N, C-alpha and C positions, 0 to 999 in steps of 0.2 A: 180196754184201750179202745179208741173209737178210730174209727177210719177218715175222721174231718176234726178241723180244729178251727177256733178264731184265729189262735195264733199259736206258732211253736216256736220255742225257745231255745235254742244250741248250743247249752250249757245247763249245768246246775251248781254252779258255786255260787260265793255269795252274792253276786250279783244278778247273774240269772236266775236264782231264786227268787230273788225280790223284786223281778221283774213280773215273773209268774205271778208270785205274790197281789203286786198293784195291778195288774190286769186280770186276776181272778176276782179281785174285790170287785173289780167294775162290772163283774160277770161276765167277760168274756169265757168262753169256753178255751184252756189251754192246755200245751204239753211240753214240760221242759225236759229235753233228748240231752242224756250224755252218754259218753264209750265206756264212762269209768262205772265201778261198781254202786259210788253211793253222793249223794250231795258234798261238794266241799273236798273231792280228792284229787280234784288237780293242783292247779296252782296256788286256790284257797287255802288248802291244807297245808301248803307251804309259805304261806304268808306270813310274814309278823305281826299283821294285825294290831296295826299300831294306831289310835282314835288322835287324833291332833285338829287343831283349828288352822292353824300359821301354814300359810300357801306363798308361792313367789307373785301369783296374781292374785288380785283383787277377787276377781268370779271364782278363781278357786279357794281361797278362803271362805268366801260366803258360801259355797258350796258346804263345805266340811262345818264352818260353826250350825250350820241347817242339820249335819249328819249328826254335829252331837250330842241332839237332842233326842235320837231316836235309841242311841246306846243306854244313854242317860236315865232312860225308860222304858229299855229292851222290850220288859213283860207286856206292858199297854202297846206298846208297837205292836206286834205281833198279835196280842188279844187270844191265845190260846197255850195250852200248856202241850209241853214235850213230856213224851213219856221219858226223853231221857235226861231234863232237869233245861235249866235254859241258861247258854253261853253268861260268863262273868265279865262286867267290863270294871278292871283294876282302875279304879281314876285315879295314879300317883300324878301327873302333872307332867309336864315334859319342860326341861331346860335345854335350851338352844344358845351355844357357846359365841359369843360376837367375834367375829376375826374380818379381818381383811374382805376373807373370799365373799362374803354374804355383808359387803358391806355395813357389817356390825349390827345388821337389822334394822335400820331404819327405814327401809321401803318396807318390810314386812310389817312392821309397830306403826306406821303409817295406812297399812291396811286396815289393822286393828282398831285403831282409833276412830277409821272411816266406818267398822262395820256394829261398834261398839262391844267388842272381843277385849277381856280383861288380858292382861299384862302385867309383868313388876320386872323393871330393871335391875339388874343384881351385878355389883360390882366382884369383882374376884375374890375378896375375903368372905362373901355371904353364901359362893358356889360354891368353896371348902368346904364352908361352915353346914352347909346343907351334904355335900358328897363329902365326908373326912378321909374317902381313897383317893381323892382324885389329888394330882398336878397340874397347876395352874399353868406350866412355862410352853412356853409357844415351839412346835417341831415343825410346821409347815416350811415349805410346800411338801405334801404328802410323798414318800420316797417306796424304791421298793427296797427288797430284802440284798439287791445286788450294790445297792448305793453305798459307797463307802461311810456316808454321813448319816446313814438309817439311825432313827433314835435318838439321835444328837438335839439337844433344844438350840435353837437359832436365837436366842436372845429376846428377852422381853415374858411377860405373860398375858394371858387372857387378860381382853377388857373387860370380862366378866360374862354375863349371861342375860339370856330374858325368860323369864318363867311364864309360861305357858300353861294357869292350872287346869282348863279344861280338856284333859289329853289323860290319855292312859293307856292301857290295851287290852286287847283282847285274848285270854291264855289258851282258848281252846275255836280256832274259826272252822274246824269241821263242824264243832259242836254247833255254832251260832249259824253255819248254813243249813243243816239240821232242822233246827228250829224254824227256819223260814221255810222248810219246805211244808214243813208240818202248818204252819200258817197258811200256806198256799192253798196246800188239801183241804183243811178247814172251811175255804171258799171254792171250792170245789175242782182246783187245779190238781193236774193228773202228772206222773216225772215216770221215764222211762228209763232207766239204767241197761251200762251193758250194750249199748244200742250205738254203732258208729253210722255218722251221716255222710256218705261217698257220692250224692248227688243232690245239688240243687233243682227241684223243678220246675219249669217256666213255659209261658204260653203268652203270644200277642203280649207282649214285653209286660209282663206280670209275673211274679212268682205262684205258682200253685201248691207248694209242697216241699215234701224230701224222701229219696229213698236211702233206706239203710242197709246196711254191710249183707243181711241178710233175706236181701229183694224184698222186703217189703216197703210199700209206698205210702205215705201220708200226707193228705190232704188239706191246706190252710192256705187262704189270700193271705197271711202274712207271716213271716220268717224272721226271726231275731237272731243275729250272730253275737253271742257271747261264749266267744267257744275260746277266750284267754288266747294264749300262745301258739294256738289254731287257728286263731281267727282266719291271717291273710290265707290258710289254704282254705277257709269254707269263703273268704271273696272271691278264691279266682275259681271256685265252684260255680258260683253265684255271676260270675263275670263283669265283676265290678270294680275289683281293685286298680283296672286300668287309667277310670274315669276319677281316681280320686287323686290329692293333690297330697294328701297327708296319709302315706301307708303305715302297716306294722310289722315288726319283726320278733322273733323269740331271740331273748337274752339267756345264756347261762349266769346263776348266778349263786353264790356261796352264802351260807348265815353259819357264824361261830356260837357254840353254847359252851363256854368256858366256866368253870365254880367260881363263884365271889370269894373276894379273900378272905381270910381267917377273921373272925370276929364282927364282918360285914354282913347286916341280915337284910339282902337288897328284896328280897320280897317281902319285905314291912316297911323299909326304909326308904329303896330306891324309887331312882327316876325313868322315865323315858328322860333320852339326851339324844342329842343332832350336837356332832364337832367338826365342823369341816376344815379345821386346824389340822387333824389327822385323818379324816376322813370316813370317820363311822358313825354310826347310830345306834344305840346300847338300849336295853331296856331289860326288866327283871324276867327272868327266866323260871319257870319249876323246879325245885328243887336246889330251892337256891344257887341259880346260876345267871349268870348274865350270857343273853343274846348280843351278839356284837354283827352286823350286817353293815354293808359298804356305802359310802354313799357316791360311787366311782367316779375317783381324781383323775384325769389326766394319763398318770402315768400308768395307769392300768388301763390294757386291753381290754376292749370290750368283745365278749364272745356270741357272735350273734350265730345261731345252730338250729338246725332242724328237729321240731318239736320231738320229731318219733326216732329220732337218734341223734344222740348225747352224752356226752360220759356223766354218769351220776354219782363218779367218785368225788373226793375229795382230792384236790389239788396244793399244790404252795399257794395258789389263792385264801386259803384257809389260815396258812400259816400267818402270812401277809399279815389279814384282820387281826390276830389274836394278838400280834405283838404291835401293830398300832396301837391297839386300845391299852395294851400295857404301856403307852408311853404315857396316856393320861391314868392308869392305875399302876403305878409302878409295882405294887405288892401283889400284882395279877397272877395266879400260878398259871404256866401254859401246860397241859397236859399231853402226855403222848399219844394218847389215843385222842383222835379226831371225830369231834361231837356236832352234830348240829343239822343242816339242811341244804340239798344240794336241788335246786330246783329251777322254774324258768319264770322272766318278766314276758311282759306282752308289751310293748313299746313303742311309743309313735316316733315320730321322727323329732316331734319336739317335747315328748313327755306329757304330753297332756291328751285327754284320752278322747275319742271318739264316742259321742252320742249324737246318733244320727239318722238320716234315711239313707238311701244308697239311690245311684241311677235307675237300681230296677225295681219298678214298682213292688211296694209291697215287702221289699225287703229291706231289713233295720240291722245297725251296728250300735253296740256297745262294746267300743274293744278296744284296746292300749290303757287298760284299766290296773293290768297288774303292777305290784310296787308298792300305788299310793293312792289308790282309789279302795280298798276296803271299807274306809270309816265311811266313805260316800255312801255306798249298798243302799241303803234306803231311801236314802232323796232320790239318788241316781235311778232307782226300781220306780220311783213315782213321777218322776220327769221323762224317762222312757215310756212311760204307758201315758202319757198325757201327750208325748209326741205323737206316738204309734196312733192313737184315739184323733187326732187334730188332720194327721196327714192323711189318715184312711177313709175321712167326712169330706176329705176336698182342698184342705190347706197346704198353701204352696209354701212350704217351708224355706226351701230353697231362695226363692224371691222375696218371702217377706218370714224371716226367721220367726219361729215362735217364740214368744215371751212368756215366762214360767214364775210362779209364785212360791218363794220360799215361806211356807206357811208359817215356822217358829220365829224367823227373823224378821219379817214382815217386808221385806223387798223382791224385787223382782230381778229377774235375769234372763238374758237372751241366750238361749238354748243354741243359736250361730256359734257363740264362743267356742264352741266342741264340734265345729263341722269337719267333713272330713276334705273341703273345699277352701279351709281359712288359709292362710300363711303362718309359716311357722314364728311361732310368740315370740320375740326376743326376750318376754320378762321373764321365761321359762328358767328355773335350774339347769333346765338339759342334765337333768339325773333324775335318781330315785325318790328325791324330794320337791317335785311337780312345780 
């Protein structure tokens, strides 16, 4: 390991690795530093790794549509082999239920049409035919288990759903992160694990490097915060958090794994689904299981935590989510042994990430990404590399936000959409849906 780099990336999850990969491809001398023992062992490893094109905002949808193409041809994007093999994209498609809460998906479908993203309108009968274990009764609003009306239908049935064919999931997000590490290393990038950053070094209003817990210092004119749930702590080290209008916090989440109903081969025939009527999203999981995540309804208390001190055990929230899923899948068995994942999201005030510079010259951020940005990692890496390159060459991104071209879909977006100084975006879902 050298003592001087062109750029240090704090974090080796899927987005940190992708930024390292893209900067190394530009012949920058890069170092990804991570406090954990391997790539993707943080919040990336706990990600549901869903690939989808629909977001609540136009810009979010454009970035996600662009991101799809890299996962769809993962081997070509990487350009190298990995001795562990390549992560697999299970292209199942995604069915999103049309509900009052999401305005029956009209704004989302308007974005799809404007971007040329395919979708199909399914009525309730078509949903039941595609997912025969589904009951399409309405249960909203979502409730807690102590509500005496939990699980009772509230009258009527779903208006149907929208099927997005360009969607699916990655079954091994840690392997995907290792793939990107190998791609970065093939282009000269370096990775340092089991290394905790304890100080951001600075002089004369510029970042100059980092200090590690073991006392080592590593110099660089560029440091990029991609620390996931620890992003706010890194920003405070750098002294940049107070100057930001949009900030990040760590949010504790529980994800449920339950066996698919008898006779239903969810791994072969299942879809990714999103269902605001029961406030759950689901996808197939290995071993013919169903993964159930929360869409963060108002009745559920959000548990903001210290990323270095939080409860890693399952709680009543696990059973709440499992039983909400059972409203939609009445034949779903709820095992006595809780299985799944307890991990953290890194969340901004409006659940839209920050891809930006900071008030400290040379210090950049790709943060607030946990929960809904895994799918965007390759294109986020390209966009961040372009932003860093432009700003280091003298471009004033705060006064004149960088325009970035999405090469696969042939559109340009303003990177200012992801600014640390933006106003809270009212179009956001203010949930993991983004």
